[in-house]
mmCIF file of the N, C-alpha and C atoms, coordinates in Angstrom:
data_MODEL
# 
_entry.id   MODEL 
# 
loop_
_atom_site.group_PDB 
_atom_site.id 
_atom_site.type_symbol 
_atom_site.label_atom_id 
_atom_site.label_alt_id 
_atom_site.label_comp_id 
_atom_site.label_asym_id 
_atom_site.label_entity_id 
_atom_site.label_seq_id 
_atom_site.pdbx_PDB_ins_code 
_atom_site.Cartn_x 
_atom_site.Cartn_y 
_atom_site.Cartn_z 
_atom_site.occupancy 
_atom_site.B_iso_or_equiv 
_atom_site.pdbx_formal_charge 
_atom_site.auth_seq_id 
_atom_site.auth_comp_id 
_atom_site.auth_asym_id 
_atom_site.auth_atom_id 
_atom_site.pdbx_PDB_model_num 
ATOM 1   N N  . MET A 1 1  ? 76.873 -169.921 -24.053 1.00 0.00 ? 1  MET A N  1 
ATOM 2   C CA . MET A 1 1  ? 77.118 -168.549 -24.433 1.00 0.00 ? 1  MET A CA 1 
ATOM 3   C C  . MET A 1 1  ? 78.218 -167.976 -23.536 1.00 0.00 ? 1  MET A C  1 
ATOM 4   N N  . GLN A 1 2  ? 79.100 -167.224 -24.151 1.00 0.00 ? 2  GLN A N  1 
ATOM 5   C CA . GLN A 1 2  ? 80.225 -166.677 -23.406 1.00 0.00 ? 2  GLN A CA 1 
ATOM 6   C C  . GLN A 1 2  ? 79.838 -165.353 -22.746 1.00 0.00 ? 2  GLN A C  1 
ATOM 7   N N  . ASN A 1 3  ? 80.433 -165.062 -21.654 1.00 0.00 ? 3  ASN A N  1 
ATOM 8   C CA . ASN A 1 3  ? 80.227 -163.801 -20.965 1.00 0.00 ? 3  ASN A CA 1 
ATOM 9   C C  . ASN A 1 3  ? 81.043 -162.727 -21.686 1.00 0.00 ? 3  ASN A C  1 
ATOM 10  N N  . PRO A 1 4  ? 80.376 -161.657 -22.213 1.00 0.00 ? 4  PRO A N  1 
ATOM 11  C CA . PRO A 1 4  ? 81.138 -160.643 -22.971 1.00 0.00 ? 4  PRO A CA 1 
ATOM 12  C C  . PRO A 1 4  ? 82.112 -159.874 -22.104 1.00 0.00 ? 4  PRO A C  1 
ATOM 13  N N  . PHE A 1 5  ? 81.864 -159.826 -20.789 1.00 0.00 ? 5  PHE A N  1 
ATOM 14  C CA . PHE A 1 5  ? 82.792 -159.110 -19.916 1.00 0.00 ? 5  PHE A CA 1 
ATOM 15  C C  . PHE A 1 5  ? 84.101 -159.885 -19.737 1.00 0.00 ? 5  PHE A C  1 
ATOM 16  N N  . GLU A 1 6  ? 84.016 -161.186 -19.803 1.00 0.00 ? 6  GLU A N  1 
ATOM 17  C CA . GLU A 1 6  ? 85.220 -161.995 -19.646 1.00 0.00 ? 6  GLU A CA 1 
ATOM 18  C C  . GLU A 1 6  ? 85.979 -162.169 -20.947 1.00 0.00 ? 6  GLU A C  1 
ATOM 19  N N  . SER A 1 7  ? 85.275 -162.201 -22.071 1.00 0.00 ? 7  SER A N  1 
ATOM 20  C CA . SER A 1 7  ? 85.940 -162.471 -23.349 1.00 0.00 ? 7  SER A CA 1 
ATOM 21  C C  . SER A 1 7  ? 86.503 -161.209 -24.004 1.00 0.00 ? 7  SER A C  1 
ATOM 22  N N  . GLY A 1 8  ? 86.153 -160.010 -23.503 1.00 0.00 ? 8  GLY A N  1 
ATOM 23  C CA . GLY A 1 8  ? 86.727 -158.785 -24.070 1.00 0.00 ? 8  GLY A CA 1 
ATOM 24  C C  . GLY A 1 8  ? 85.900 -158.174 -25.188 1.00 0.00 ? 8  GLY A C  1 
ATOM 25  N N  . HIS A 1 9  ? 84.693 -158.657 -25.401 1.00 0.00 ? 9  HIS A N  1 
ATOM 26  C CA . HIS A 1 9  ? 83.866 -158.096 -26.474 1.00 0.00 ? 9  HIS A CA 1 
ATOM 27  C C  . HIS A 1 9  ? 83.261 -156.744 -26.108 1.00 0.00 ? 9  HIS A C  1 
ATOM 28  N N  . VAL A 1 10 ? 83.246 -156.411 -24.831 1.00 0.00 ? 10 VAL A N  1 
ATOM 29  C CA . VAL A 1 10 ? 82.674 -155.133 -24.403 1.00 0.00 ? 10 VAL A CA 1 
ATOM 30  C C  . VAL A 1 10 ? 83.473 -153.983 -25.002 1.00 0.00 ? 10 VAL A C  1 
ATOM 31  N N  . LYS A 1 11 ? 84.765 -154.153 -25.115 1.00 0.00 ? 11 LYS A N  1 
ATOM 32  C CA . LYS A 1 11 ? 85.617 -153.114 -25.699 1.00 0.00 ? 11 LYS A CA 1 
ATOM 33  C C  . LYS A 1 11 ? 85.199 -152.841 -27.144 1.00 0.00 ? 11 LYS A C  1 
ATOM 34  N N  . ASN A 1 12 ? 84.835 -153.871 -27.878 1.00 0.00 ? 12 ASN A N  1 
ATOM 35  C CA . ASN A 1 12 ? 84.396 -153.688 -29.267 1.00 0.00 ? 12 ASN A CA 1 
ATOM 36  C C  . ASN A 1 12 ? 83.070 -152.933 -29.331 1.00 0.00 ? 12 ASN A C  1 
ATOM 37  N N  . TYR A 1 13 ? 82.149 -153.231 -28.406 1.00 0.00 ? 13 TYR A N  1 
ATOM 38  C CA . TYR A 1 13 ? 80.865 -152.532 -28.397 1.00 0.00 ? 13 TYR A CA 1 
ATOM 39  C C  . TYR A 1 13 ? 81.043 -151.058 -28.038 1.00 0.00 ? 13 TYR A C  1 
ATOM 40  N N  . ILE A 1 14 ? 81.923 -150.791 -27.098 1.00 0.00 ? 14 ILE A N  1 
ATOM 41  C CA . ILE A 1 14 ? 82.175 -149.396 -26.715 1.00 0.00 ? 14 ILE A CA 1 
ATOM 42  C C  . ILE A 1 14 ? 82.838 -148.643 -27.862 1.00 0.00 ? 14 ILE A C  1 
ATOM 43  N N  . LEU A 1 15 ? 83.761 -149.265 -28.559 1.00 0.00 ? 15 LEU A N  1 
ATOM 44  C CA . LEU A 1 15 ? 84.394 -148.628 -29.722 1.00 0.00 ? 15 LEU A CA 1 
ATOM 45  C C  . LEU A 1 15 ? 83.388 -148.375 -30.839 1.00 0.00 ? 15 LEU A C  1 
ATOM 46  N N  . LEU A 1 16 ? 82.471 -149.302 -31.052 1.00 0.00 ? 16 LEU A N  1 
ATOM 47  C CA . LEU A 1 16 ? 81.432 -149.111 -32.059 1.00 0.00 ? 16 LEU A CA 1 
ATOM 48  C C  . LEU A 1 16 ? 80.535 -147.939 -31.693 1.00 0.00 ? 16 LEU A C  1 
ATOM 49  N N  . TYR A 1 17 ? 80.106 -147.884 -30.440 1.00 0.00 ? 17 TYR A N  1 
ATOM 50  C CA . TYR A 1 17 ? 79.254 -146.793 -29.985 1.00 0.00 ? 17 TYR A CA 1 
ATOM 51  C C  . TYR A 1 17 ? 79.971 -145.456 -30.098 1.00 0.00 ? 17 TYR A C  1 
ATOM 52  N N  . ALA A 1 18 ? 81.230 -145.404 -29.698 1.00 0.00 ? 18 ALA A N  1 
ATOM 53  C CA . ALA A 1 18 ? 81.997 -144.160 -29.768 1.00 0.00 ? 18 ALA A CA 1 
ATOM 54  C C  . ALA A 1 18 ? 82.213 -143.720 -31.206 1.00 0.00 ? 18 ALA A C  1 
ATOM 55  N N  . SER A 1 19 ? 82.433 -144.666 -32.111 1.00 0.00 ? 19 SER A N  1 
ATOM 56  C CA . SER A 1 19 ? 82.634 -144.286 -33.519 1.00 0.00 ? 19 SER A CA 1 
ATOM 57  C C  . SER A 1 19 ? 81.344 -143.742 -34.129 1.00 0.00 ? 19 SER A C  1 
ATOM 58  N N  . VAL A 1 20 ? 80.196 -144.283 -33.755 1.00 0.00 ? 20 VAL A N  1 
ATOM 59  C CA . VAL A 1 20 ? 78.919 -143.756 -34.255 1.00 0.00 ? 20 VAL A CA 1 
ATOM 60  C C  . VAL A 1 20 ? 78.694 -142.341 -33.743 1.00 0.00 ? 20 VAL A C  1 
ATOM 61  N N  . VAL A 1 21 ? 79.000 -142.107 -32.480 1.00 0.00 ? 21 VAL A N  1 
ATOM 62  C CA . VAL A 1 21 ? 78.839 -140.761 -31.910 1.00 0.00 ? 21 VAL A CA 1 
ATOM 63  C C  . VAL A 1 21 ? 79.783 -139.778 -32.593 1.00 0.00 ? 21 VAL A C  1 
ATOM 64  N N  . VAL A 1 22 ? 81.012 -140.175 -32.847 1.00 0.00 ? 22 VAL A N  1 
ATOM 65  C CA . VAL A 1 22 ? 81.977 -139.290 -33.511 1.00 0.00 ? 22 VAL A CA 1 
ATOM 66  C C  . VAL A 1 22 ? 81.507 -138.960 -34.932 1.00 0.00 ? 22 VAL A C  1 
ATOM 67  N N  . ILE A 1 23 ? 80.993 -139.940 -35.646 1.00 0.00 ? 23 ILE A N  1 
ATOM 68  C CA . ILE A 1 23 ? 80.493 -139.696 -37.008 1.00 0.00 ? 23 ILE A CA 1 
ATOM 69  C C  . ILE A 1 23 ? 79.313 -138.740 -36.975 1.00 0.00 ? 23 ILE A C  1 
ATOM 70  N N  . MET A 1 24 ? 78.409 -138.890 -36.007 1.00 0.00 ? 24 MET A N  1 
ATOM 71  C CA . MET A 1 24 ? 77.263 -137.980 -35.897 1.00 0.00 ? 24 MET A CA 1 
ATOM 72  C C  . MET A 1 24 ? 77.722 -136.555 -35.603 1.00 0.00 ? 24 MET A C  1 
ATOM 73  N N  . VAL A 1 25 ? 78.717 -136.400 -34.731 1.00 0.00 ? 25 VAL A N  1 
ATOM 74  C CA . VAL A 1 25 ? 79.236 -135.073 -34.414 1.00 0.00 ? 25 VAL A CA 1 
ATOM 75  C C  . VAL A 1 25 ? 79.918 -134.459 -35.626 1.00 0.00 ? 25 VAL A C  1 
ATOM 76  N N  . LEU A 1 26 ? 80.657 -135.235 -36.375 1.00 0.00 ? 26 LEU A N  1 
ATOM 77  C CA . LEU A 1 26 ? 81.314 -134.718 -37.581 1.00 0.00 ? 26 LEU A CA 1 
ATOM 78  C C  . LEU A 1 26 ? 80.296 -134.275 -38.628 1.00 0.00 ? 26 LEU A C  1 
ATOM 79  N N  . PHE A 1 27 ? 79.231 -135.049 -38.815 1.00 0.00 ? 27 PHE A N  1 
ATOM 80  C CA . PHE A 1 27 ? 78.189 -134.633 -39.757 1.00 0.00 ? 27 PHE A CA 1 
ATOM 81  C C  . PHE A 1 27 ? 77.496 -133.359 -39.286 1.00 0.00 ? 27 PHE A C  1 
ATOM 82  N N  . PHE A 1 28 ? 77.310 -133.212 -37.969 1.00 0.00 ? 28 PHE A N  1 
ATOM 83  C CA . PHE A 1 28 ? 76.694 -131.990 -37.448 1.00 0.00 ? 28 PHE A CA 1 
ATOM 84  C C  . PHE A 1 28 ? 77.577 -130.782 -37.735 1.00 0.00 ? 28 PHE A C  1 
ATOM 85  N N  . PHE A 1 29 ? 78.866 -130.897 -37.463 1.00 0.00 ? 29 PHE A N  1 
ATOM 86  C CA . PHE A 1 29 ? 79.765 -129.772 -37.728 1.00 0.00 ? 29 PHE A CA 1 
ATOM 87  C C  . PHE A 1 29 ? 79.863 -129.481 -39.224 1.00 0.00 ? 29 PHE A C  1 
ATOM 88  N N  . ALA A 1 30 ? 79.878 -130.505 -40.039 1.00 0.00 ? 30 ALA A N  1 
ATOM 89  C CA . ALA A 1 30 ? 79.958 -130.280 -41.491 1.00 0.00 ? 30 ALA A CA 1 
ATOM 90  C C  . ALA A 1 30 ? 78.697 -129.592 -42.007 1.00 0.00 ? 30 ALA A C  1 
ATOM 91  N N  . SER A 1 31 ? 77.548 -129.954 -41.469 1.00 0.00 ? 31 SER A N  1 
ATOM 92  C CA . SER A 1 31 ? 76.312 -129.320 -41.943 1.00 0.00 ? 31 SER A CA 1 
ATOM 93  C C  . SER A 1 31 ? 76.221 -127.876 -41.494 1.00 0.00 ? 31 SER A C  1 
ATOM 94  N N  . THR A 1 32 ? 76.768 -127.545 -40.322 1.00 0.00 ? 32 THR A N  1 
ATOM 95  C CA . THR A 1 32 ? 76.716 -126.150 -39.877 1.00 0.00 ? 32 THR A CA 1 
ATOM 96  C C  . THR A 1 32 ? 77.789 -125.305 -40.554 1.00 0.00 ? 32 THR A C  1 
ATOM 97  N N  . LEU A 1 33 ? 78.912 -125.884 -40.924 1.00 0.00 ? 33 LEU A N  1 
ATOM 98  C CA . LEU A 1 33 ? 79.954 -125.095 -41.577 1.00 0.00 ? 33 LEU A CA 1 
ATOM 99  C C  . LEU A 1 33 ? 79.588 -124.739 -43.011 1.00 0.00 ? 33 LEU A C  1 
ATOM 100 N N  . PHE A 1 34 ? 79.003 -125.674 -43.731 1.00 0.00 ? 34 PHE A N  1 
ATOM 101 C CA . PHE A 1 34 ? 78.716 -125.445 -45.144 1.00 0.00 ? 34 PHE A CA 1 
ATOM 102 C C  . PHE A 1 34 ? 77.326 -124.885 -45.390 1.00 0.00 ? 34 PHE A C  1 
ATOM 103 N N  . ASN A 1 35 ? 76.575 -124.594 -44.331 1.00 0.00 ? 35 ASN A N  1 
ATOM 104 C CA . ASN A 1 35 ? 75.251 -124.012 -44.482 1.00 0.00 ? 35 ASN A CA 1 
ATOM 105 C C  . ASN A 1 35 ? 75.399 -122.501 -44.588 1.00 0.00 ? 35 ASN A C  1 
ATOM 106 N N  . GLU A 1 36 ? 75.174 -121.961 -45.784 1.00 0.00 ? 36 GLU A N  1 
ATOM 107 C CA . GLU A 1 36 ? 75.316 -120.528 -46.007 1.00 0.00 ? 36 GLU A CA 1 
ATOM 108 C C  . GLU A 1 36 ? 74.007 -119.833 -45.653 1.00 0.00 ? 36 GLU A C  1 
ATOM 109 N N  . ILE A 1 37 ? 74.100 -118.834 -44.812 1.00 0.00 ? 37 ILE A N  1 
ATOM 110 C CA . ILE A 1 37 ? 72.921 -118.071 -44.410 1.00 0.00 ? 37 ILE A CA 1 
ATOM 111 C C  . ILE A 1 37 ? 72.806 -116.874 -45.339 1.00 0.00 ? 37 ILE A C  1 
ATOM 112 N N  . GLU A 1 38 ? 71.685 -116.796 -46.031 1.00 0.00 ? 38 GLU A N  1 
ATOM 113 C CA . GLU A 1 38 ? 71.473 -115.700 -46.973 1.00 0.00 ? 38 GLU A CA 1 
ATOM 114 C C  . GLU A 1 38 ? 70.807 -114.532 -46.258 1.00 0.00 ? 38 GLU A C  1 
ATOM 115 N N  . ASP A 1 39 ? 71.225 -113.317 -46.614 1.00 0.00 ? 39 ASP A N  1 
ATOM 116 C CA . ASP A 1 39 ? 70.586 -112.138 -46.060 1.00 0.00 ? 39 ASP A CA 1 
ATOM 117 C C  . ASP A 1 39 ? 69.298 -111.885 -46.822 1.00 0.00 ? 39 ASP A C  1 
ATOM 118 N N  . VAL A 1 40 ? 68.219 -111.724 -46.088 1.00 0.00 ? 40 VAL A N  1 
ATOM 119 C CA . VAL A 1 40 ? 66.929 -111.456 -46.697 1.00 0.00 ? 40 VAL A CA 1 
ATOM 120 C C  . VAL A 1 40 ? 66.720 -109.960 -46.686 1.00 0.00 ? 40 VAL A C  1 
ATOM 121 N N  . GLU A 1 41 ? 66.513 -109.397 -47.877 1.00 0.00 ? 41 GLU A N  1 
ATOM 122 C CA . GLU A 1 41 ? 66.319 -107.957 -47.930 1.00 0.00 ? 41 GLU A CA 1 
ATOM 123 C C  . GLU A 1 41 ? 64.898 -107.617 -47.496 1.00 0.00 ? 41 GLU A C  1 
ATOM 124 N N  . THR A 1 42 ? 64.789 -106.540 -46.750 1.00 0.00 ? 42 THR A N  1 
ATOM 125 C CA . THR A 1 42 ? 63.472 -106.152 -46.237 1.00 0.00 ? 42 THR A CA 1 
ATOM 126 C C  . THR A 1 42 ? 62.704 -105.440 -47.332 1.00 0.00 ? 42 THR A C  1 
ATOM 127 N N  . LYS A 1 43 ? 61.410 -105.680 -47.332 1.00 0.00 ? 43 LYS A N  1 
ATOM 128 C CA . LYS A 1 43 ? 60.550 -105.046 -48.326 1.00 0.00 ? 43 LYS A CA 1 
ATOM 129 C C  . LYS A 1 43 ? 59.937 -103.793 -47.720 1.00 0.00 ? 43 LYS A C  1 
ATOM 130 N N  . ILE A 1 44 ? 59.939 -102.740 -48.482 1.00 0.00 ? 44 ILE A N  1 
ATOM 131 C CA . ILE A 1 44 ? 59.362 -101.476 -48.038 1.00 0.00 ? 44 ILE A CA 1 
ATOM 132 C C  . ILE A 1 44 ? 58.135 -101.217 -48.904 1.00 0.00 ? 44 ILE A C  1 
ATOM 133 N N  . PHE A 1 45 ? 57.007 -101.091 -48.217 1.00 0.00 ? 45 PHE A N  1 
ATOM 134 C CA . PHE A 1 45 ? 55.759 -100.880 -48.930 1.00 0.00 ? 45 PHE A CA 1 
ATOM 135 C C  . PHE A 1 45 ? 55.461 -99.394  -49.006 1.00 0.00 ? 45 PHE A C  1 
ATOM 136 N N  . SER A 1 46 ? 54.874 -98.999  -50.096 1.00 0.00 ? 46 SER A N  1 
ATOM 137 C CA . SER A 1 46 ? 54.531 -97.607  -50.301 1.00 0.00 ? 46 SER A CA 1 
ATOM 138 C C  . SER A 1 46 ? 53.321 -97.253  -49.442 1.00 0.00 ? 46 SER A C  1 
ATOM 139 N N  . THR A 1 47 ? 53.423 -96.113  -48.756 1.00 0.00 ? 47 THR A N  1 
ATOM 140 C CA . THR A 1 47 ? 52.308 -95.665  -47.910 1.00 0.00 ? 47 THR A CA 1 
ATOM 141 C C  . THR A 1 47 ? 51.495 -94.570  -48.577 1.00 0.00 ? 47 THR A C  1 
ATOM 142 N N  . GLU A 1 48 ? 51.841 -94.226  -49.795 1.00 0.00 ? 48 GLU A N  1 
ATOM 143 C CA . GLU A 1 48 ? 51.094 -93.182  -50.503 1.00 0.00 ? 48 GLU A CA 1 
ATOM 144 C C  . GLU A 1 48 ? 49.761 -93.736  -50.969 1.00 0.00 ? 48 GLU A C  1 
ATOM 145 N N  . VAL A 1 49 ? 48.735 -92.912  -50.815 1.00 0.00 ? 49 VAL A N  1 
ATOM 146 C CA . VAL A 1 49 ? 47.403 -93.318  -51.226 1.00 0.00 ? 49 VAL A CA 1 
ATOM 147 C C  . VAL A 1 49 ? 47.191 -92.842  -52.656 1.00 0.00 ? 49 VAL A C  1 
ATOM 148 N N  . LYS A 1 50 ? 46.872 -93.782  -53.519 1.00 0.00 ? 50 LYS A N  1 
ATOM 149 C CA . LYS A 1 50 ? 46.626 -93.432  -54.914 1.00 0.00 ? 50 LYS A CA 1 
ATOM 150 C C  . LYS A 1 50 ? 45.130 -93.286  -55.123 1.00 0.00 ? 50 LYS A C  1 
ATOM 151 N N  . GLU A 1 51 ? 44.763 -92.240  -55.836 1.00 0.00 ? 51 GLU A N  1 
ATOM 152 C CA . GLU A 1 51 ? 43.345 -92.010  -56.089 1.00 0.00 ? 51 GLU A CA 1 
ATOM 153 C C  . GLU A 1 51 ? 42.925 -92.760  -57.337 1.00 0.00 ? 51 GLU A C  1 
ATOM 154 N N  . LYS A 1 52 ? 41.754 -93.347  -57.241 1.00 0.00 ? 52 LYS A N  1 
ATOM 155 C CA . LYS A 1 52 ? 41.221 -94.051  -58.398 1.00 0.00 ? 52 LYS A CA 1 
ATOM 156 C C  . LYS A 1 52 ? 40.351 -93.103  -59.204 1.00 0.00 ? 52 LYS A C  1 
ATOM 157 N N  . LYS A 1 53 ? 40.409 -93.247  -60.485 1.00 0.00 ? 53 LYS A N  1 
ATOM 158 C CA . LYS A 1 53 ? 39.542 -92.456  -61.345 1.00 0.00 ? 53 LYS A CA 1 
ATOM 159 C C  . LYS A 1 53 ? 38.212 -93.177  -61.457 1.00 0.00 ? 53 LYS A C  1 
ATOM 160 N N  . VAL A 1 54 ? 37.166 -92.460  -61.134 1.00 0.00 ? 54 VAL A N  1 
ATOM 161 C CA . VAL A 1 54 ? 35.836 -93.049  -61.168 1.00 0.00 ? 54 VAL A CA 1 
ATOM 162 C C  . VAL A 1 54 ? 35.181 -92.651  -62.482 1.00 0.00 ? 54 VAL A C  1 
ATOM 163 N N  . VAL A 1 55 ? 34.804 -93.639  -63.241 1.00 0.00 ? 55 VAL A N  1 
ATOM 164 C CA . VAL A 1 55 ? 34.122 -93.395  -64.512 1.00 0.00 ? 55 VAL A CA 1 
ATOM 165 C C  . VAL A 1 55 ? 32.632 -93.536  -64.254 1.00 0.00 ? 55 VAL A C  1 
ATOM 166 N N  . VAL A 1 56 ? 31.895 -92.452  -64.517 1.00 0.00 ? 56 VAL A N  1 
ATOM 167 C CA . VAL A 1 56 ? 30.453 -92.476  -64.296 1.00 0.00 ? 56 VAL A CA 1 
ATOM 168 C C  . VAL A 1 56 ? 29.804 -92.898  -65.598 1.00 0.00 ? 56 VAL A C  1 
ATOM 169 N N  . ASP A 1 57 ? 29.114 -94.000  -65.538 1.00 0.00 ? 57 ASP A N  1 
ATOM 170 C CA . ASP A 1 57 ? 28.431 -94.510  -66.717 1.00 0.00 ? 57 ASP A CA 1 
ATOM 171 C C  . ASP A 1 57 ? 26.971 -94.083  -66.624 1.00 0.00 ? 57 ASP A C  1 
ATOM 172 N N  . THR A 1 58 ? 26.532 -93.287  -67.574 1.00 0.00 ? 58 THR A N  1 
ATOM 173 C CA . THR A 1 58 ? 25.161 -92.774  -67.505 1.00 0.00 ? 58 THR A CA 1 
ATOM 174 C C  . THR A 1 58 ? 24.157 -93.808  -67.988 1.00 0.00 ? 58 THR A C  1 
ATOM 175 N N  . GLU A 1 59 ? 24.602 -94.700  -68.810 1.00 0.00 ? 59 GLU A N  1 
ATOM 176 C CA . GLU A 1 59 ? 23.683 -95.724  -69.303 1.00 0.00 ? 59 GLU A CA 1 
ATOM 177 C C  . GLU A 1 59 ? 23.686 -96.911  -68.349 1.00 0.00 ? 59 GLU A C  1 
ATOM 178 N N  . GLU A 1 60 ? 22.518 -97.344  -67.980 1.00 0.00 ? 60 GLU A N  1 
ATOM 179 C CA . GLU A 1 60 ? 22.419 -98.540  -67.158 1.00 0.00 ? 60 GLU A CA 1 
ATOM 180 C C  . GLU A 1 60 ? 22.125 -99.716  -68.070 1.00 0.00 ? 60 GLU A C  1 
ATOM 181 N N  . LYS A 1 61 ? 22.959 -100.679 -68.004 1.00 0.00 ? 61 LYS A N  1 
ATOM 182 C CA . LYS A 1 61 ? 22.795 -101.841 -68.858 1.00 0.00 ? 61 LYS A CA 1 
ATOM 183 C C  . LYS A 1 61 ? 21.943 -102.867 -68.128 1.00 0.00 ? 61 LYS A C  1 
ATOM 184 N N  . PRO A 1 62 ? 20.986 -103.416 -68.803 1.00 0.00 ? 62 PRO A N  1 
ATOM 185 C CA . PRO A 1 62 ? 20.187 -104.452 -68.149 1.00 0.00 ? 62 PRO A CA 1 
ATOM 186 C C  . PRO A 1 62 ? 21.032 -105.719 -67.984 1.00 0.00 ? 62 PRO A C  1 
ATOM 187 N N  . THR A 1 63 ? 21.029 -106.257 -66.807 1.00 0.00 ? 63 THR A N  1 
ATOM 188 C CA . THR A 1 63 ? 21.812 -107.452 -66.552 1.00 0.00 ? 63 THR A CA 1 
ATOM 189 C C  . THR A 1 63 ? 20.881 -108.628 -66.374 1.00 0.00 ? 63 THR A C  1 
ATOM 190 N N  . LYS A 1 64 ? 21.261 -109.691 -66.949 1.00 0.00 ? 64 LYS A N  1 
ATOM 191 C CA . LYS A 1 64 ? 20.504 -110.921 -66.793 1.00 0.00 ? 64 LYS A CA 1 
ATOM 192 C C  . LYS A 1 64 ? 21.333 -111.853 -65.928 1.00 0.00 ? 64 LYS A C  1 
ATOM 193 N N  . ASN A 1 65 ? 20.813 -112.118 -64.749 1.00 0.00 ? 65 ASN A N  1 
ATOM 194 C CA . ASN A 1 65 ? 21.534 -113.007 -63.844 1.00 0.00 ? 65 ASN A CA 1 
ATOM 195 C C  . ASN A 1 65 ? 21.166 -114.446 -64.134 1.00 0.00 ? 65 ASN A C  1 
ATOM 196 N N  . LYS A 1 66 ? 22.134 -115.283 -63.958 1.00 0.00 ? 66 LYS A N  1 
ATOM 197 C CA . LYS A 1 66 ? 21.896 -116.697 -64.145 1.00 0.00 ? 66 LYS A CA 1 
ATOM 198 C C  . LYS A 1 66 ? 21.103 -117.264 -62.967 1.00 0.00 ? 66 LYS A C  1 
ATOM 199 N N  . PHE A 1 67 ? 21.305 -116.647 -61.792 1.00 0.00 ? 67 PHE A N  1 
ATOM 200 C CA . PHE A 1 67 ? 20.629 -117.110 -60.589 1.00 0.00 ? 67 PHE A CA 1 
ATOM 201 C C  . PHE A 1 67 ? 19.632 -116.056 -60.125 1.00 0.00 ? 67 PHE A C  1 
ATOM 202 N N  . LYS A 1 68 ? 18.532 -116.497 -59.563 1.00 0.00 ? 68 LYS A N  1 
ATOM 203 C CA . LYS A 1 68 ? 17.539 -115.577 -59.036 1.00 0.00 ? 68 LYS A CA 1 
ATOM 204 C C  . LYS A 1 68 ? 17.876 -115.305 -57.582 1.00 0.00 ? 68 LYS A C  1 
ATOM 205 N N  . LEU A 1 69 ? 17.901 -113.995 -57.239 1.00 0.00 ? 69 LEU A N  1 
ATOM 206 C CA . LEU A 1 69 ? 18.207 -113.626 -55.867 1.00 0.00 ? 69 LEU A CA 1 
ATOM 207 C C  . LEU A 1 69 ? 16.950 -113.744 -55.027 1.00 0.00 ? 69 LEU A C  1 
ATOM 208 N N  . MET A 1 70 ? 17.137 -113.840 -53.724 1.00 0.00 ? 70 MET A N  1 
ATOM 209 C CA . MET A 1 70 ? 16.006 -113.947 -52.803 1.00 0.00 ? 70 MET A CA 1 
ATOM 210 C C  . MET A 1 70 ? 15.295 -112.616 -52.689 1.00 0.00 ? 70 MET A C  1 
ATOM 211 N N  . ASP A 1 71 ? 14.003 -112.660 -52.413 1.00 0.00 ? 71 ASP A N  1 
ATOM 212 C CA . ASP A 1 71 ? 13.232 -111.429 -52.271 1.00 0.00 ? 71 ASP A CA 1 
ATOM 213 C C  . ASP A 1 71 ? 13.567 -110.707 -50.964 1.00 0.00 ? 71 ASP A C  1 
ATOM 214 N N  . SER A 1 72 ? 13.814 -111.431 -49.915 1.00 0.00 ? 72 SER A N  1 
ATOM 215 C CA . SER A 1 72 ? 14.122 -110.796 -48.637 1.00 0.00 ? 72 SER A CA 1 
ATOM 216 C C  . SER A 1 72 ? 15.421 -111.393 -48.094 1.00 0.00 ? 72 SER A C  1 
ATOM 217 N N  . THR A 1 73 ? 16.071 -110.583 -47.293 1.00 0.00 ? 73 THR A N  1 
ATOM 218 C CA . THR A 1 73 ? 17.325 -111.038 -46.696 1.00 0.00 ? 73 THR A CA 1 
ATOM 219 C C  . THR A 1 73 ? 17.065 -111.525 -45.291 1.00 0.00 ? 73 THR A C  1 
ATOM 220 N N  . TYR A 1 74 ? 17.915 -112.409 -44.843 1.00 0.00 ? 74 TYR A N  1 
ATOM 221 C CA . TYR A 1 74 ? 17.769 -112.945 -43.487 1.00 0.00 ? 74 TYR A CA 1 
ATOM 222 C C  . TYR A 1 74 ? 18.973 -112.604 -42.653 1.00 0.00 ? 74 TYR A C  1 
# 
């Protein structure tokens, strides 16, 4: 096996590493340049209290429950 320091292959490895780093930096800049930031409009909620109309039903309707409730609560 040849020594890479003597044969000059180290220069190729350094160039490969540098080219990968340059490509990563270029992709980072491209992603930040073309990323459009949208303005989010704020929502304003109404603080007015609306009154509900209460309908009084004089007739009580018998209800049949599907489930039987417990006699006492715990």
